[in-house]
N, C-alpha and C positions, 0 to 999 in steps of 0.2 A: 504494500500500500504506500501511498504518498502522504506525507505529513507536512503541515505548515503551521505557522502561528501568526496571529494578527495582534498587533499592538492595540489594546483596547481603546475605543474611540468614544465619540459623544454619546452614542446609544448605550455604551457600557459605563455610564457615569458612576454607577454605584461601585464599580471596581475600585475607582480612585477614592471613593468615600470611605472605603475600608481602612481602618487605622494601620493595617499590616502592609498596605500598598505604599509605594514610593511616590515620586513626582511624575506627572504626565508630561513634563517639560524637560527635565534634566536629561542630558545625554546619557548619564549613568543608567537610567531606567531602560533606555533603548539598547545600550550596550549589553546590559545583563541579560535581557531577553534574547538578543541575537546570539550571544555566546552560548547560552543554554540550549537554544535551538540547534546550533551547529554541533554542540557536544552530543545532542540527541540524534544527529544525522538527518535533520529535517531538510525538506526540499527548499523551502523559502520562508522568508519573514516578510509580512505585509504591513506597511505603514500607510494608513489612510489619513484623511483630514478634510474637514469642510472648508468652504470658501466664505462662510458668513456665520456669525453667532446667531443662534435661533432666538426667537422672541415668543412670549406668551402674554396675552392680554396687554400688548403694546409695550412690554418691557423686556429687556434682555433676560432670557431664561436662566436664572441663577443656579439651577441644578445641572447645567451643562458643564462639560469640560472645555475650558477656554485656554488659549495660549499655546495651542499645538503647533509645532514647527511644520514647514513645508516638506513634503515627503521625500522628493528626490534629493534635496539638500542633505537631509538626515541620512539617506541611504549612501550618499557619496562618502560621508564620514564613517559609516559603518563598514564600508568596503575596506577601510584601513585596519579594522580590528577583527575581521573575519577572513576566512580563506576559501571556503567551499559553499557556504550558505547562499542560496538565491536571495536577491534583494528586490522586493516588489513594492512599487509605490503607486498611489492613486493620483491620476492626472485627469482632469475634466476635459471632455472634448467640446463642450459648449462654450467655454471661455478661454480657449487657447488656440494656437495656430499650429498646423502640422509641422512646419519647418522647425519651429522652436522646440516643440516637444520631441521630435525625432532627434534633434541635435542633443538635447539634454539626456535622453535615454541612451543614445549612442555613446555619449561621454561616460555615463555610468557603466555601460557594458565594457568599454575599454578599460576604465579604472579598475573594475572588478574582475577582469579577465573572463568575461562571458557569464555574468551572474545576474543580469538585469531583467526585470519584468515590469510590465506596465498594466496596472489595473485601470482600464479605460471605462470611465463612467460618463453618462450623458445626463446632465442636470436638466430639469424640466420646469423649474419654478422661477417666476418673475422676481420673487423676493431676493434670491441670490443674484439675479441679473442686475439688480440695482447697484451692485458694487462694481459693475463693468459698464463700458461705454455703450453697449447695446441697449440698455435701459428698458428692456421689454423681455418677453418670454424668449428663451434662447433659440427656439426653432424658427423664429421669425426671419423674414428676408431682411437683408441689410447688414448682416454680419460681414466683417471684412472678407473680401474674396467671393462672396456669395453671388450666384447667378439666379437665385430664386426670386420669384415674385411673391408678394404678400400672400400668406396662406399655404404656400408650398413647403413640403419637407417636414420632417420630424426630428427630434433629438437623435433617434437611433439611425435614421438615414444619414444624418450628418456624421455620426460616430463611425458608421461603417465606411464612409468615404474617407474620413479622417485617418482611420487605421490603414486603409489601402494606400493613401498618399504617403504616410510615414514609411511603409514598406517600400514604396517606390524610391523614396529618398535614400533609405539604407542600401538599396540595390544599385544606386546610381553610379557608384564608383566601379570601375572595371576590375575584373579579377586580378589584373596585374598591379593593382594599387594606384591607379591614376584616376583623377576625377573626370567626369564627363557631364555634359549638361543634362538637366531633367526638365520636363514640362508636363504639367497635369492640367487638363481642361475638363472640369466636371461641374455638376449642378451647384455644389457647395464651395468648391475651391478652384481657383484659376491662377496657377502659380508657375513660375519658370525660373531657372537659374542654375547654380551649382552648389552641391552640398559640401560643407566644410570638413567633414570627417570621413576617414576611410570606413569601409564596411565593418560593422560591429563584429566582434569575435564569434557571436552566435549566429551571425547572418542577420537575423531579426531578433531583438529582445522578445521574450515570451509575452504574449498578450493574454490578459485575464479579464473576464467579463463576469458580471453577477446578476442574478435575478431569476424569478420563477415564471414571469409572465410569458405569454405566447411570443411577443416580439423579442424578449430577452433570449429565449431559447433559439429562435431563428438567427439572431445576430451572433450568438455563440457558435452555432453550427457553421455559419458562413465565415466567421472571422477570428474566433478565439482559439487559444491553446488550452485554457483552463476556464471552467465556469464554476463560480461559487454559488451555493444555494443553501436553503434552510435544511436543518436536520430534522426529519419528521419520523413517522412510523416506517417500519421496514417496507410495508406495502406502498406507501407514498414514495419512498426512495427508489424502489425498483421501477415504479411507473414513470417517474421523472427520468431516470437513467435510460430506460428503454426508449422513451419518446425522443430525448435529445440525441441519443446515439443514432437512431434511425434517420434523422434529418441530415446527417453528414454526407451520405451518398449523393444527395442532390447537388453538392458542391465539390464532388470528386474527391471526397475525403473518406478515410477509414475510421472505424470506431476508436482506434488507439490515438488518433490525432487530436482528440479533445478529452481532457481529464475532468471528471466531475468530482468536486470536493465540497461537501457540506460543511458549514460552520458549526462547531459543537463546543459546549462547555463540559468539562469533565470534573466530577467530584469523587474523590477517593476516600476510602476508610479501611481500617483493618478488618472490619466486618461489614456486611451489607447494612446492618442496623446503624452502625456509626456513620457510614457514608450517607444514608438517607437523612440522618439527623443533621449532618453538615449541610446537605443540600437544602433542607428546609430552612435552616438558619440563613443561608445565602439568599434564598427566595424572599424571605421576610425583610432582609436587609435591602434587597434590590427594589422592593416596593414599599416605600415609606407611606404613611398616611397621605402626605402631601403629593407624592408622585402618583399615588393611586387616583386621586382626584384629577390631577393633570391628565393622566391617560384617558379618563372618562370624558373630560372636557374636549379632548381632541376628537373623540367620536361623536359626542352629543352636540358639539358646536356652540354651547352656551356656558355661562358661568355657573358652576356647581359648588361654589365655596360654602354655601349654606348647608350642604349635605354632610352627614357624618360618614367618614370613610369606613367606620366600623359598623355602619348601618346598611340598610337595603339599597339596591340600585334605584336610580331615579324612576319615578312613574311617568315622566314626561318623555316624549319622543325626540329623537335627534332633530336638529334644525339644519336643513340643507343650505349650502352656500359657503361663504368664506369661513375659514377656521379662526378660532381664537388665537391659535399659535401660527407663527410663520416660520418656514424653514423645514417643516415636516411634510412628507407626502401624506395625503389622505388615503388611507388604505381601504379601497372598496366602498361599499354602500354602508353609510353609518347606521341606517335603519335596520338593515339586515344583520349587521354586527351586534347592534343593541338587542335585537330579538334573540340572537344566539346566546349572548351573554346572560340575558334574563332567564332563558330556559335553563342554562347551566346553574345559575344562582338559585332558582326555585327548586330544581331537582335536588341540589345538595345543601340547601340552606346556607348560602354563602353571603358574606357582606361584600361591599364594594371592594375593599382591599383584598379579600380572599378571592374574589372573582378575577381581579386583575392578575393576581399571582397564578391562578390556575389557567387562565386563558391567554395571558399576554406575555408571560416570561418564556424566554428561549428554552427549548427542550434540552435537557442535559443527559449525559451518560453517567450514571451513578452506580457505584459498587466498589468491590474490592479490586485491586490491580488485576487479579486473574479474571474477574468478571468483566471488567472494562475491556481488557485485551481481547477476550472472547467475543464480546459484542461488536467491537470495531472490526475484527478480523472476519466475522461472519457477514457483516454488511458488505465488505469488499468481495468476499467469496461468492455471495449471492447476487452480485451485480446491482447493488443499491448505491454504490459509490466507488470511486477509484482511490479515495483517500479523504483526509479531513483537515480542516483549518481549525486549530484550537484557539479558544479565547480564554486566557488564563485568569483566574481569580484566586487570590489577589495578584496584583502586578507590581513589579515584574517577576516576583519570586514564585508565582503560582505554577509556572511550568516545570520547575525543578523536580517536584514530586513525580510528575508524569514521566519525565526523562529517566529518573532514577528507578522507578518502580514498574512502569508499564512498558516502556520501550524494550527492556531486556526480555520480557515475556513475549512480546510480538516477534522479537528476533528468534526466540526458542521455537516459536510456531512456524518459522519460515515465512512470516507475513511481512517482514520489514528488513531492510538492508542491515548488514553488520559493518559496512564501510562504504564511503563514497567511491563509486567505481569510475567516475569521470570528474572533470573540473568545472563544467558549465551547468547552468540550471536546466538547459535542454537535455543534457545527459541524465541528470537526476530524474527528470520527468519521463524519460524514454521517448522524447520527441525528436524526430529527424530534423536536421538543419535544412533551411531553405536553400535551394540550388541558386547559385549566383547567376545572374542573367548575362548573356554575352552582349558585347557591344552592338548597338543597332547598326 
């Protein structure tokens, strides 16, 4: 299986609230987690980061993690303290340009001797766009280089072309190491010139995509090397795996060309009872009374501060339209979600806080090291995943126990490597390198 770790981000704010956690800003936290992941022979370390602080009820959301560094800058620093670990950073395709991003990623790939990866995300909200000169939804016409008329294109069509252009730039140097002109004339980008860097050591840095929606799956099948998804039931995992893998043939790709890696939190204990007790403690820490109401307000769309978080769910229906919070996506139909949560609360006699814990907290793998190793290995063996992206709690030290206690058991099962066999991230993932194009 493939293993990666993600530096906890804004949606993992309770990780940093834990007194056992370090700083989400200090380089020492990033270095500790990266060194631990490399000691555990992980494939890559993912650093994310938003482009704007989120707001709630017109104020900065003070439960958020603020002050996070820019991802590729941090990864360039980590390249100097690691030797084999893949280095993956989030870069938005809505508020950047292909030439600049391709150059930054090629630089990281050269500095790290072929360990760079790009988590390509496509922002869709006007709130984030206010920080940039487009001043509107990012899919609108009028972004630099765009040939679109108003109303044409989507964030993912721009993202797909963005990735394709970056690959054209990485391929623009001849195999003998000499630059040659490039030109791209497409609906979103119309650029020409010469790229400043030789072809990256990997040919193309690894491209990572995330999401469960129909359009996310299709984008990953056409353009990505890795897709990140939610960790759900075994049945849901196998259905997602089968669906995404079958799409690859339409793009001339084979099942091994795209790795499916759900994000997962792991909670360990010497016994199952101890592990579940620790998991329960973490869940209650993750959902404070205040954050429980915040979660409900994002679904209901109204101020619920008068409600008791330890009391029943609101008896009013969600209000369609603008959210009280800005910077969060609105997940699906609020009315449908409210009905589902009410049914769960009524069936099990749950309070607001208990309902949010049961319905809204990321699913974890909980158990003894032996039980966790068995569950992860079975998921891969039964084609529910190719590997996993771990989100440690606390951070950065929360990964140490997994590396010390679970990785050796996975190795004993023959489910995980006992040494790095290659030097590049593509070699860790078992991905073939792209063939360099001949001169036109």
